[in-house]
C-alpha positions in Angstrom: -20.9 2.6 19.0 -17.3 2.7 17.9 -15.9 5.2 15.5 -12.3 4.8 14.0 -11.1 7.7 11.8 -7.8 7.7 9.7 -7.1 10.7 7.5 -4.3 11.3 5.0 -3.9 14.4 3.0 -1.7 14.2 -0.1 -0.6 17.2 -2.4 0.4 17.6 -6.1 3.3 15.4 -6.8 3.3 13.7 -3.4 3.5 9.9 -3.6 2.0 7.7 -1.0 0.0 4.3 -0.2 -2.7 4.5 2.1 -3.0 0.9 3.6 -6.0 -0.5 5.1 -6.9 -3.8 6.9 -7.6 -7.0 5.0 -11.4 -6.3 5.0 -10.9 -2.6 3.5 -9.5 -1.3 0.3 -5.9 -0.2 -0.1 -5.7 3.2 -1.8 -2.5 4.1 -3.6 -1.8 7.6 -4.6 1.3 8.0 -6.8 1.9 11.2 -9.0 -1.4 11.9 -10.8 -2.8 8.3 -10.7 -5.1 6.5 -8.1 -4.9 2.6 -7.6 -7.4 0.7 -5.5 -6.9 -2.8 -4.3 -9.0 -5.3 -2.4 -7.7 -8.4 -1.0 -4.4 -7.6 -2.7 -6.1 -7.4 -6.2 -6.3 -4.4 -8.2 -10.0 -3.3 -8.5 -9.7 0.4 -9.6 -7.1 2.5 -11.8 -7.4 6.1 -12.6 -5.5 9.0 -14.0 -6.2 12.7 -13.0 -6.0 15.3 -15.9 -5.7 18.5 -14.1 -4.8 20.7 -17.1 -2.2 22.6 -15.1 -4.3 23.3 -12.0 -3.4 22.4 -8.5 -5.3 20.0 -6.5 -5.5 18.4 -3.0 -6.6 14.9 -2.2 -8.1 13.8 1.2 -8.5 10.3 2.0 -10.6 9.1 5.2 -11.5 5.8 6.4 -14.4 5.7 9.1 -15.9 2.7 10.9 -19.4 3.0 12.4 -20.3 -0.1 14.1 -19.4 -2.9 11.6 -19.8 -0.4 8.6 -16.5 0.8 6.9 -16.7 4.0 4.9 -13.7 5.0 2.8 -13.8 8.3 1.0 -11.3 10.1 -1.4 -12.0 13.8 -2.1 -10.1 15.5 -4.8 -10.4 19.3 -4.8 -9.2 22.0 -7.3 -9.5 25.5 -8.2 -10.8 24.6 -11.7 -12.4 21.8 -13.5 -10.3 18.5 -13.4 -11.1 15.1 -14.9 -10.5 11.6 -13.4 -10.8 8.7 -15.7 -9.9 5.1 -15.6 -11.4 1.6 -15.0 -13.1 -0.3 -12.1 -12.3 -4.0 -12.7 -14.9 -6.6 -11.6 -15.7 -10.2 -12.3 -18.7 -11.3 -14.3 -20.7 -10.7 -11.1 -20.0 -7.0 -11.1 -22.9 -4.5 -12.0 -22.8 -0.8 -13.2 -25.5 0.7 -11.2 -27.0 3.5 -8.9 -25.7 3.7 -5.4 -28.1 6.1 -3.9 -31.4 7.6 -4.7 -31.8 10.7 -7.0 -34.5 13.4 -7.6 -37.0 12.7 -10.3 -39.3 9.8 -11.0 -39.3 6.9 -8.6 -39.2 3.7 -10.5 -37.9 0.0 -9.7 -35.0 -0.7 -12.2 -33.8 -4.2 -13.1 -31.3 -4.9 -16.0 -30.6 -7.6 -18.5 -26.9 -7.6 -19.5 -24.4 -5.1 -18.7 -26.0 -1.8 -17.9 -25.3 1.3 -20.0 -27.9 3.6 -18.2 -26.9 7.1 -17.9 -28.0 7.2 -14.2 -25.2 4.7 -13.3 -22.5 6.4 -11.1 -21.4 3.3 -9.4 -20.1 -0.4 -9.6 -21.1 -3.1 -7.4 -19.1 -6.5 -7.2 -21.3 -9.3 -5.8 -18.3 -11.9 -5.7 -16.5 -9.8 -3.0 -19.4 -7.6 -1.9 -17.9 -4.2 -2.3 -19.4 -1.0 -3.8 -17.6 2.0 -5.4 -19.3 5.0 -6.2 -18.9 8.6 -7.4 -20.9 11.5 -6.1 -22.9 13.2 -8.8 -24.3 16.3 -7.3 -22.1 18.8 -9.3 -20.1 16.2 -11.4 -20.6 14.9 -15.0 -20.1 11.1 -14.7 -20.0 8.0 -17.2 -19.8 4.5 -16.3 -19.4 2.1 -19.3 -19.2 -1.6 -18.8 -17.0 -3.6 -21.2 -17.0 -7.4 -21.1 -13.6 -8.9 -21.5 -12.6 -12.2 -23.2 -12.6 -14.0 -19.8 -16.1 -12.7 -18.9 -14.8 -10.3 -16.4 -16.0 -7.0 -16.8 -14.1 -3.5 -17.0 -16.1 -0.5 -16.1 -14.6 2.5 -17.8 -15.6 5.6 -16.0 -14.9 9.3 -16.3 -15.6 12.0 -13.6 -15.3 15.6 -14.1 -15.7 18.8 -11.8 -14.0 20.9 -9.3 -14.6 18.6 -6.7 -14.5 14.7 -7.2 -15.7 12.3 -4.4 -15.0 8.6 -4.5 -16.8 6.4 -1.9 -15.8 2.8 -1.3 -18.0 0.7 0.9 -16.6 -2.9 1.7 -19.0 -5.7 2.6 -22.0 -3.5 1.3 -24.8 -5.9 1.9 -23.1 -7.8 4.7 -22.7 -4.8 6.8 -24.1 -1.8 5.3 -27.3 -3.4 4.5 -27.4 -5.5 7.7 -27.4 -8.9 5.9 -24.9 -10.7 8.2 -25.0 -13.9 6.8 -24.3 -12.7 3.2 -21.2 -14.4 2.0 -21.5 -14.4 -1.9 -18.3 -16.5 -2.2 -20.4 -19.4 -0.8 -23.4 -19.4 -3.2 -25.0 -18.0 -6.4 -28.5 -17.0 -7.0 -29.7 -19.4 -9.7 -29.9 -17.6 -12.9 -32.7 -19.9 -14.3 -35.8 -17.9 -13.2 -39.0 -19.6 -11.7 -42.2 -19.9 -13.7 -45.0 -22.0 -12.2 -48.3 -22.6 -10.7 -49.2 -23.0 -6.9 -52.7 -24.6 -5.7 -52.9 -22.5 -2.7 -55.3 -19.5 -3.9 -56.9 -21.9 -6.4 -58.0 -24.5 -3.9 -56.5 -23.5 -0.5 -56.3 -26.8 1.4 -59.1 -28.6 -0.6 -56.9 -30.2 -3.0 -56.9 -33.7 -4.1 -55.1 -36.0 -6.5 -57.7 -35.6 -9.3 -57.6 -31.7 -9.2 -53.8 -31.8 -9.4 -53.6 -34.2 -12.2 -56.3 -32.2 -14.2 -54.3 -28.8 -13.6 -51.3 -30.7 -14.9 -53.0 -31.5 -18.1 -54.3 -27.9 -18.7 -50.9 -26.1 -17.7 -49.0 -28.7 -20.0 -51.2 -27.8 -23.1 -51.8 -24.1 -22.4 -48.8 -22.7 -20.7 -45.9 -25.0 -20.7 -45.1 -24.1 -24.4 -44.9 -20.4 -23.3 -42.3 -21.2 -20.5 -44.3 -22.5 -17.4 -42.2 -25.1 -15.8 -43.3 -25.9 -12.2 -46.8 -27.2 -10.7 -46.4 -26.9 -6.9 -49.0 -28.5 -4.5 -49.7 -26.8 -1.3 -51.4 -27.3 2.1 -53.9 -30.3 2.0 -52.1 -33.3 1.1 -50.5 -34.3 4.4 -52.0 -36.2 7.2 -52.8 -34.4 10.5 -51.7 -33.6 13.0 -48.4 -33.0 11.2 -45.1 -33.7 12.9 -43.6 -37.1 12.5 -42.0 -37.7 9.0 -44.9 -40.2 7.9 -47.4 -37.4 8.2 -45.7 -35.7 5.2 -44.6 -38.7 3.2 -47.7 -40.9 3.6 -50.5 -38.6 2.3 -54.2 -38.4 3.2 -57.0 -40.5 1.6 -57.5 -37.7 -1.0 -54.2 -38.7 -2.6 -54.7 -42.6 -3.1 -51.8 -43.2 -5.5 -49.3 -41.5 -3.2 -46.7 -38.6 -3.6 -44.3 -40.3 -5.7 -46.9 -41.4 -8.2 -48.1 -37.8 -8.5 -44.6 -36.2 -8.8 -44.3 -38.8 -11.7 -47.5 -37.8 -13.3 -46.5 -34.3 -13.3 -43.2 -35.0 -14.8 -44.7 -36.9 -17.6 -46.6 -33.9 -18.5 -43.4 -32.0 -19.0 -43.6 -30.0 -15.8 -41.3 -30.0 -12.8 -43.2 -31.0 -9.6 -43.0 -28.9 -6.4 -44.2 -29.3 -2.9 -45.4 -27.3 0.3 -44.2 -28.6 3.8 -43.7 -26.3 7.0 -41.8 -26.4 10.0 -44.7 -26.8 12.4 -45.1 -29.8 14.7 -48.7 -30.2 15.9 -48.6 -33.9 17.2 -48.8 -33.5 21.0 -48.6 -37.2 21.8 -45.4 -37.5 19.7 -43.8 -34.4 21.1 -44.3 -35.6 24.8 -43.2 -39.1 23.6 -39.9 -37.5 22.5 -39.3 -34.5 24.7 -35.6 -34.7 24.0 -36.1 -33.5 20.5 -37.8 -30.1 21.4 -37.1 -26.9 22.8 -38.0 -26.8 26.6 -40.3 -24.3 28.2 -39.4 -22.8 31.6 -41.4 -25.8 33.2 -39.0 -28.2 31.1 -41.8 -29.3 29.0 -41.7 -29.2 25.1 -42.4 -25.4 24.2 -45.3 -24.6 22.1 -46.2 -21.5 20.1 -49.0 -20.3 17.9 -48.7 -21.7 14.2 -45.5 -23.7 15.0 -47.0 -26.1 17.5 -44.2 -28.0 19.4 -40.8 -26.4 18.7 -38.3 -28.6 17.2 -34.9 -28.0 18.6 -32.6 -27.7 15.2 -29.5 -27.2 17.6 -29.5 -31.0 18.3 -28.3 -33.2 15.5 -30.7 -35.8 16.8 -33.7 -33.8 16.1 -32.6 -33.2 12.6 -31.9 -36.8 11.9 -35.2 -38.1 13.2 -37.7 -35.2 12.1 -36.2 -33.2 9.2 -33.9 -35.4 7.2 -36.1 -38.2 6.5 -38.9 -36.0 5.0 -36.7 -34.1 2.6 -34.5 -36.9 1.6 -37.6 -38.9 0.7 -39.3 -36.1 -1.1 -36.3 -35.3 -3.1 -36.0 -39.3 -3.9 -39.6 -39.2 -5.1 -38.9 -36.5 -7.6 -39.9 -33.2 -6.2 -37.9 -30.4 -7.6 -39.2 -27.2 -6.0 -39.7 -26.9 -2.2 -41.8 -24.3 -0.4 -40.8 -24.3 3.2 -43.6 -22.5 5.2 -44.0 -21.1 8.7 -40.3 -20.1 9.2 -41.4 -16.9 10.6 -43.1 -18.8 13.3 -40.2 -21.2 14.1 -38.0 -18.0 14.4 -40.5 -15.8 16.4 -42.9 -18.2 18.5 -40.2 -20.9 18.6 -36.6 -19.6 18.9 -37.0 -15.9 20.0 -39.5 -16.6 22.5 -37.5 -19.2 24.0 -34.3 -17.2 23.9 -33.4 -18.1 27.5 -33.4 -21.9 26.4 -30.7 -21.2 23.9 -28.7 -18.8 26.1 -28.6 -21.5 28.8 -27.1 -23.9 26.5 -24.9 -21.2 25.0 -26.3 -21.8 21.6 -26.9 -18.9 19.0 -30.6 -19.2 18.2 -30.0 -18.0 14.7 -27.5 -20.6 14.2 -29.9 -23.2 15.4 -32.6 -21.7 13.1 -30.3 -22.1 10.2 -29.5 -25.6 11.1 -33.0 -26.6 10.1 -33.0 -25.1 6.6 -29.3 -26.3 6.2 -30.5 -29.7 6.7 -33.5 -29.3 4.1 -31.0 -27.8 1.7 -28.5 -30.8 2.2 -31.4 -33.2 1.5 -32.9 -31.6 -1.4 -29.7 -30.6 -3.1 -28.4 -27.4 -4.7 -30.1 -28.6 -8.1 -33.7 -27.9 -6.6 -35.3 -24.6 -5.7 -35.9 -23.7 -2.2 -38.4 -21.0 -1.2 -38.3 -19.6 2.3 -41.8 -18.6 3.4 -43.1 -16.2 4.5 -41.8 -12.7 5.3 -38.2 -11.5 5.0 -35.9 -14.0 6.5 -32.4 -12.3 6.9 -31.1 -15.3 8.9 -31.5 -17.6 5.9 -29.5 -15.7 3.5 -27.2 -18.1 1.5 -29.4 -21.0 2.3 -32.8 -20.2 0.4 -32.9 -19.6 -3.3 -35.9 -17.4 -2.9 -37.9 -15.6 -0.3 -41.7 -14.7 0.0 -41.1 -11.0 1.0 -44.5 -10.2 2.2 -47.8 -11.5 3.7 -50.4 -13.7 1.8 -51.6 -12.0 -1.2 -49.6 -10.4 -4.2 -47.1 -7.7 -3.0 -46.5 -4.9 -5.5 -45.0 -2.6 -2.8 -42.4 -5.4 -1.8 -41.0 -5.2 -5.5 -39.9 -1.7 -4.4 -39.2 -2.2 -0.9 -36.7 -4.9 -1.5 -35.8 -4.4 -5.2 -31.9 -4.4 -4.5 -32.2 -7.8 -3.0 -33.6 -9.6 -6.1 -31.0 -11.9 -7.8 -28.2 -10.4 -5.5 -29.4 -12.2 -2.2 -32.1 -14.5 -3.4 -35.0 -14.3 -5.8 -37.9 -12.3 -4.6 -41.4 -13.9 -4.4 -44.2 -11.2 -4.3 -46.6 -14.1 -3.9 -49.0 -15.9 -6.2 -50.7 -14.3 -9.2 -54.2 -14.4 -9.8 -55.5 -13.7 -13.0 -58.4 -11.5 -12.1 -60.1 -8.9 -14.3 -58.3 -6.2 -12.6 -54.9 -7.5 -11.4 -54.0 -10.1 -14.1 -52.1 -7.7 -16.5 -50.6 -5.7 -13.6 -49.2 -8.3 -11.5 -47.9 -10.4 -14.6 -46.2 -7.0 -15.8 -44.7 -6.2 -12.6 -43.6 -9.9 -11.8 -41.9 -10.2 -15.2 -40.3 -6.9 -15.4 -38.5 -7.2 -12.2 -37.3 -10.9 -12.9 -39.2 -12.1 -9.7 -40.6 -15.6 -8.9 -43.7 -16.1 -11.1 -46.2 -18.3 -9.7 -49.8 -18.3 -11.1 -52.6 -19.8 -8.7 -55.9 -20.0 -10.7 -58.4 -22.9 -11.1 -57.4 -24.4 -14.5 -60.7 -23.1 -16.1 -59.3 -19.9 -15.9 -56.7 -20.8 -18.5 -59.6 -21.3 -20.9 -60.3 -17.7 -20.7 -58.8 -14.5 -22.7 -56.9 -13.6 -19.5 -54.4 -16.3 -20.0 -52.9 -13.8 -22.6 -51.3 -11.8 -19.5 -49.4 -14.9 -18.4 -48.4 -16.1 -21.8 -46.8 -12.8 -22.8 -45.0 -12.4 -19.4 -43.3 -15.8 -19.1 -40.7 -17.0 -19.1 -39.5 -14.4 -16.6 -36.1 -13.3 -17.7 -33.0 -13.3 -15.4 -32.4 -9.7 -14.4 -30.1 -7.8 -11.8 -31.0 -4.7 -9.9 -29.9 -1.3 -11.4 -30.1 0.3 -8.0 -28.1 -1.0 -4.9 -30.8 0.9 -2.8 -34.3 0.1 -2.1 -36.6 2.6 -3.8 -38.9 2.4 -0.7 -36.3 1.9 2.2 -39.0 1.7 4.9 -38.9 -1.9 5.2 -35.3 -3.0 4.7 -34.2 -0.2 7.0 -35.8 -2.1 9.9 -34.6 -5.5 9.0 -32.7 -5.9 12.5 -36.2 -6.1 14.1 -36.4 -9.7 12.9 -34.4 -10.6 16.0 -36.7 -9.2 18.5 -40.0 -10.4 17.3 -41.8 -13.1 19.2 -45.1 -13.2 17.3 -45.4 -13.9 13.6 -49.4 -13.2 13.5 -49.2 -10.8 10.8 -46.8 -8.5 8.7 -44.2 -6.9 10.8 -42.5 -3.5 10.2 -39.8 -5.0 7.9 -42.0 -7.3 5.9 -43.1 -6.3 2.4 -46.5 -4.2 2.4 -49.2 -4.7 -0.3 -50.0 -1.3 -1.6 -47.8 0.2 -4.4 -45.1 2.8 -3.5 -44.4 3.3 -7.2 -46.4 2.5 -10.3 -43.2 2.4 -12.6 -41.2 -0.7 -13.2 -38.2 -0.3 -15.9 -36.5 -3.1 -17.5 -33.3 -2.3 -19.2 -32.2 -4.6 -22.0 -28.8 -5.0 -23.2 -28.2 -7.3 -26.0 -25.0 -7.4 -28.3 -27.2 -6.2 -31.2 -29.2 -3.6 -29.5 -30.2 -1.9 -26.3 -33.6 -0.7 -25.2 -36.0 -0.1 -22.4 -39.3 -1.5 -21.3 -41.3 0.6 -19.0 -44.3 -0.9 -17.0 -46.9 1.7 -15.8 -49.3 0.2 -13.3 -51.3 3.5 -12.3 -51.6 7.2 -13.4 -50.0 8.9 -10.6 -46.9 9.8 -13.1 -48.5 11.8 -16.0 -45.0 12.7 -17.6 -42.1 10.3 -18.3 -38.8 12.1 -18.7 -36.2 10.2 -20.6 -33.4 11.8 -18.4 -35.1 10.3 -15.4 -35.1 6.8 -17.1 -31.3 7.3 -17.9 -31.5 8.1 -21.5 -29.9 10.9 -23.5 -32.9 13.5 -23.5 -31.4 15.2 -26.5 -32.2 12.1 -28.6 -35.5 11.0 -30.2 -37.1 8.0 -28.9 -39.9 5.8 -30.4 -42.6 4.5 -27.8 -44.7 1.5 -28.4 -47.3 0.2 -26.1 -47.2 -3.4 -25.8 -50.4 -4.7 -24.6 -52.7 -2.5 -26.8 -50.1 -2.9 -29.7 -50.3 0.8 -30.5 -47.3 3.1 -31.5 -47.5 6.2 -29.2 -45.1 8.2 -31.1 -41.6 9.6 -31.4 -40.4 12.1 -28.6 -37.5 14.1 -27.2 -37.0 15.0 -23.6 -40.2 13.4 -22.5 -43.4 11.7 -23.3 -47.0 11.6 -21.8 -48.3 8.1 -21.5 -52.0 9.1 -21.4 -54.8 7.1 -19.9 -54.6 3.5 -19.1 -56.9 1.1 -21.1 -59.3 -0.5 -18.8 -58.9 -3.7 -20.5 -55.5 -4.1 -19.1 -55.4 -1.9 -16.1 -51.7 -1.1 -16.9 -49.4 -0.1 -19.8 -46.1 -1.5 -21.0 -44.0 0.8 -23.2 -41.0 -0.2 -25.3 -38.7 2.6 -25.8 -36.0 2.4 -28.6 -33.9 5.1 -29.9 -34.9 6.3 -33.3 -32.5 5.5 -36.2 -32.4 7.0 -39.9 -33.5 3.5 -41.2 -36.2 1.1 -40.9 -35.8 -0.7 -37.3 -37.5 -3.2 -35.2 -39.9 -1.4 -32.9 -41.4 -4.4 -30.8 -42.4 -8.1 -31.2 -45.7 -9.7 -30.0 -44.2 -12.8 -28.2 -43.0 -11.4 -24.7 -43.4 -8.4 -22.6 -39.9 -7.7 -23.2 -40.5 -6.7 -26.8 -37.9 -9.1 -27.9 -35.3 -9.8 -25.1 -36.6 -13.4 -25.0 -36.9 -14.5 -28.4 -34.7 -12.3 -30.7 -31.2 -13.8 -31.4 -30.1 -11.2 -33.7 -31.2 -8.1 -35.6 -29.2 -6.0 -38.0 -29.5 -3.3 -40.6 -27.0 -3.6 -43.6 -27.3 -2.6 -47.4 -31.2 -1.8 -47.3 -31.9 -5.1 -45.6 -33.5 -5.3 -42.1 -32.9 -8.9 -40.9 -33.2 -10.9 -37.8 -33.4 -14.3 -36.1 -36.5 -15.3 -33.7 -37.1 -18.3 -31.6 -40.6 -19.3 -32.1 -43.2 -20.7 -29.8 -45.1 -23.7 -31.4 -48.7 -22.8 -32.1 -48.3 -19.1 -31.4 -48.7 -16.5 -34.2 -45.6 -14.2 -34.2 -45.8 -10.3 -35.0 -42.7 -8.0 -35.6 -43.5 -4.3 -35.7 -41.2 -2.1 -37.9 -40.7 1.5 -37.9 -40.3 2.7 -41.3 -39.1 6.3 -41.8 -40.3 8.4 -44.7 -38.5 7.5 -48.0 -38.1 3.9 -47.4 -40.3 1.5 -49.3 -40.5 -2.2 -48.6 -39.6 -4.1 -51.5 -39.7 -7.8 -50.2 -40.3 -9.6 -46.9 -38.9 -13.2 -46.6 -38.8 -15.7 -43.9 -37.6 -19.3 -43.9 -39.5 -22.3 -42.5 -42.5 -19.9 -41.7 -45.8 -18.9 -43.1 -46.7 -15.2 -43.6 -50.1 -14.5 -42.1 -50.4 -10.8 -42.7 -48.4 -7.6 -43.7 -50.0 -4.4 -42.9 -48.8 -0.9 -42.6 -50.5 2.0 -40.7 -48.7 5.3 -40.7 -45.0 4.6 -40.2 -45.7 1.3 -38.5 -45.6 -2.0 -40.3 -47.0 -5.2 -38.7 -46.0 -8.6 -40.0 -47.4 -11.7 -38.7 -45.8 -15.2 -39.2 -46.4 -18.8 -38.1 -44.2 -21.6 -37.9 -43.6 -25.0 -36.3 -39.8 -24.3 -36.7 -37.9 -23.4 -33.2 -36.0 -20.7 -35.1 -37.0 -18.4 -38.0 -34.8 -16.0 -39.9 -36.6 -13.0 -41.4 -35.5 -10.3 -43.9 -37.1 -7.0 -45.1 -35.6 -5.6 -48.3 -36.1 -1.7 -48.9 
């Protein structure tokens, strides 16, 4: 391990520039100002208010392995304040850089974050992280969106010791994701909401079942935001291997794949399809030995679950065995591609035959990427590519999403890889089954974290009341992590072990586990007209919720509304007690809004975000509370209003809508409307 240390000490009144290499920040100290440049572009500017005190500045750069740490320490004999701006693109995020004491929860954010826990800024476009130590300091970071959509993060840090940390190539080097190059790709900001056939039918699918499912989904869930129908294992010919085994389905699909994709599309859904990277046809493998990795006996290498190992380091292999499959599927109209058995190609295939690649002087990870690059090229960037299964650090930048754990829904994975979601790719916790116990829990966790949302029930389930869990959780909204660390780092800290595994027979130490590591999932909603929070609670381990832990000002009063039961919990300062979870839902979702001195919107019924999906505007002016809401055709829409004492409703009006009910209990008024119009303006006069 190599270490390189550079230290520069500057005293009051001393001017100097501390220059680094191209891959580190340049720090300039002039008089009482601090300037930070990265790739010759200014990313930080600050002024020190010393109030007549003396101070010293100590600057250090240290390189450990491929991780660069740059630190600025300002010491004084009394309290000083550093204030200024961190300048970022529209991909910069105000965030937490390191875990704190208190409640453990997964925090995702919609819009620029104003959370009081924030003490850092992460810039995805250039992969740098700037943070301020907050052990003894008072810190504020306030994002301001500029006219060119860049973001200026105004900050203030006060204390006798101020520590600034700069971590260049944060995800690439500090987090060990060496293929992360954010300049080459973005994570699509349109979340995935769909259905997969696997747990519904396993490999017993047929054309009639898929068509019937398309009929039901189109009627029951498409209006609420479900978009994709993905067929899984069971349509292909066996033994799989040659392109025709994928492109010419078995006798259970007599009309062919293109016809089926067309039927799904006509139902207003986007067709998705499963394939894998295995090759099981021994006759074809031995007839085309040159296309496969060779064993020590110079025969086509074979491994569990992957069969004969296709050699993606050879263009001929890609041209004959890979490109034809995905080019044709794309032409047929498939829009979502679940690429399975990737772990087996890497472990049983390439890692287990490392000597083969070493003898050819070929990087086996590059060969592995070649396979997926070919798939990506043939399906196009406009279609969604899911890497499956287990964490695949080698495929960063190629896959839009990644199945982070084993078969079966992974609550824990949402906390073990929360910092990856919509920065590296979109996390897939696996398919959601609307069971009596798990329906509301899994829908809640998936929606509040902005993860991939794929149902997997037989269509009859969507005739039951449990469909409500899915209806209110989709569409999943686009979020970004509020934490640049994983709440449970036990898995991501071992990610380098993916290079040594030679068997993918089950979850490995770096794959997401299944049991929950925290029961709290926080969604911070930041709109131009209002900011609020939505807190999901999946179990009763945390009996008290501190507003300070959530990043709120605990000196203020907050209104709490439970979404699933539609109950007003009360108004609180400092903390609230969520109580016993209703056994009908097995979880709770609290909408938390700061109390105002006038009537205010408390929540809405359409979506688990309590308005983030459909509210286009809400305002209070001259004794009028008014708003604009997007409507879902055929769905009754309820707005919940908190009315302080002394305010009496005179009139409620709404355009293009029918009022179904208007009831008040205590301080809470519930008004339900129905409308075929896609947008409704509503107004309450007091």
